[in-house]
C-alpha positions as YAML, in Angstrom:
chain: A
units: angstrom
residues:
- id: 1
  name: MET
  ca: [0.01, 0.00, 0.00]
- id: 2
  name: ILE
  ca: [1.24, 3.50, -0.88]
- id: 3
  name: LYS
  ca: [1.01, 6.20, 1.75]
- id: 4
  name: ARG
  ca: [-0.32, 9.41, 0.14]
- id: 5
  name: TYR
  ca: [0.27, 11.77, 3.07]
- id: 6
  name: VAL
  ca: [3.92, 11.99, 3.89]
- id: 7
  name: ASP
  ca: [3.94, 15.12, 6.06]
- id: 8
  name: GLY
  ca: [1.24, 14.53, 8.61]
- id: 9
  name: GLU
  ca: [-2.08, 13.02, 9.31]
- id: 10
  name: PRO
  ca: [-4.60, 12.76, 6.46]
- id: 11
  name: ALA
  ca: [-7.16, 14.74, 8.44]
- id: 12
  name: ALA
  ca: [-4.66, 17.57, 9.07]
- id: 13
  name: VAL
  ca: [-3.74, 17.75, 5.41]
- id: 14
  name: LEU
  ca: [-7.40, 17.82, 4.40]
- id: 15
  name: LEU
  ca: [-8.14, 20.53, 6.97]
- id: 16
  name: GLU
  ca: [-5.25, 22.60, 5.66]
- id: 17
  name: ARG
  ca: [-6.47, 22.26, 2.08]
- id: 18
  name: ARG
  ca: [-10.00, 23.28, 3.11]
- id: 19
  name: TRP
  ca: [-8.63, 26.26, 5.02]
- id: 20
  name: PHE
  ca: [-6.71, 27.52, 1.99]
- id: 21
  name: ALA
  ca: [-9.71, 26.94, -0.27]
- id: 22
  name: ALA
  ca: [-11.93, 28.90, 2.13]
- id: 23
  name: PHE
  ca: [-9.34, 31.69, 2.36]
- id: 24
  name: LYS
  ca: [-9.14, 31.94, -1.44]
- id: 25
  name: ALA
  ca: [-12.95, 31.98, -1.76]
- id: 26
  name: ALA
  ca: [-13.23, 34.70, 0.89]
- id: 27
  name: SER
  ca: [-10.60, 36.79, -0.90]
- id: 28
  name: GLY
  ca: [-12.57, 36.52, -4.13]
- id: 29
  name: VAL
  ca: [-15.79, 37.55, -2.43]
- id: 30
  name: ARG
  ca: [-14.01, 40.45, -0.69]
- id: 31
  name: THR
  ca: [-12.76, 41.70, -4.08]
- id: 32
  name: GLU
  ca: [-16.27, 41.43, -5.48]
- id: 33
  name: CYS
  ca: [-17.70, 43.36, -2.52]
- id: 34
  name: GLU
  ca: [-15.16, 46.13, -2.98]
- id: 35
  name: ALA
  ca: [-16.05, 46.42, -6.68]
- id: 36
  name: LEU
  ca: [-19.75, 46.53, -5.87]
- id: 37
  name: LEU
  ca: [-19.19, 49.17, -3.19]
- id: 38
  name: GLU
  ca: [-17.36, 51.36, -5.70]
- id: 39
  name: SER
  ca: [-20.11, 50.82, -8.25]
- id: 40
  name: MET
  ca: [-22.73, 51.78, -5.65]
- id: 41
  name: ALA
  ca: [-20.87, 54.99, -4.85]
- id: 42
  name: ILE
  ca: [-20.71, 55.93, -8.54]
- id: 43
  name: THR
  ca: [-24.41, 55.11, -8.94]
- id: 44
  name: GLN
  ca: [-25.33, 57.18, -5.87]
- id: 45
  name: THR
  ca: [-23.46, 60.18, -7.24]
- id: 46
  name: ALA
  ca: [-25.12, 59.86, -10.65]
- id: 47
  name: TRP
  ca: [-28.55, 59.45, -9.01]
- id: 48
  name: SER
  ca: [-28.03, 62.53, -6.86]
- id: 49
  name: ARG
  ca: [-27.00, 64.62, -9.85]
- id: 50
  name: ALA
  ca: [-29.99, 63.39, -11.84]
- id: 51
  name: ARG
  ca: [-32.35, 64.31, -8.99]
- id: 52
  name: VAL
  ca: [-30.88, 67.83, -8.84]
- id: 53
  name: ARG
  ca: [-31.23, 68.21, -12.59]
- id: 54
  name: LEU
  ca: [-34.82, 66.95, -12.42]
- id: 55
  name: SER
  ca: [-35.64, 69.48, -9.70]
- id: 56
  name: GLU
  ca: [-34.14, 72.27, -11.79]
- id: 57
  name: LEU
  ca: [-36.11, 71.26, -14.87]
- id: 58
  name: GLU
  ca: [-39.35, 70.94, -12.89]
- id: 59
  name: ALA
  ca: [-38.77, 74.38, -11.35]
- id: 60
  name: MET
  ca: [-38.25, 75.87, -14.83]
- id: 61
  name: ARG
  ca: [-41.39, 74.14, -16.06]
- id: 62
  name: ASP
  ca: [-43.42, 75.33, -13.11]
- id: 63
  name: ALA
  ca: [-42.13, 78.89, -13.37]
- id: 64
  name: ARG
  ca: [-43.11, 78.94, -17.04]
- id: 65
  name: CYS
  ca: [-46.58, 77.60, -16.26]
- id: 66
  name: THR
  ca: [-47.30, 80.14, -13.52]
- id: 67
  name: GLY
  ca: [-46.32, 83.10, -15.67]
- id: 68
  name: ARG
  ca: [-48.85, 84.96, -17.84]
- id: 69
  name: ARG
  ca: [-50.74, 81.86, -18.85]
- id: 70
  name: ALA
  ca: [-53.55, 80.60, -16.71]
- id: 71
  name: ARG
  ca: [-52.74, 77.11, -17.69]
- id: 72
  name: CYS
  ca: [-49.57, 75.41, -18.84]
- id: 73
  name: VAL
  ca: [-49.38, 74.08, -22.38]
- id: 74
  name: GLY
  ca: [-46.72, 71.36, -22.49]
...
């Protein structure tokens, strides 16, 4: 019979392999979370700017509608 595990118990080697696999998976997920966080920040900034622009456009529309005309014509 050939002994596969030269440097330690089979359970210890398996545990070590699982630990490294879990560490690698966690690192990958951490990288993904960081990318998503950056994307969320960019999206939040764009959303805020769009809301400001929308408010400006609505204010211009409303100011035009409340001028001389009794009712606003698109």
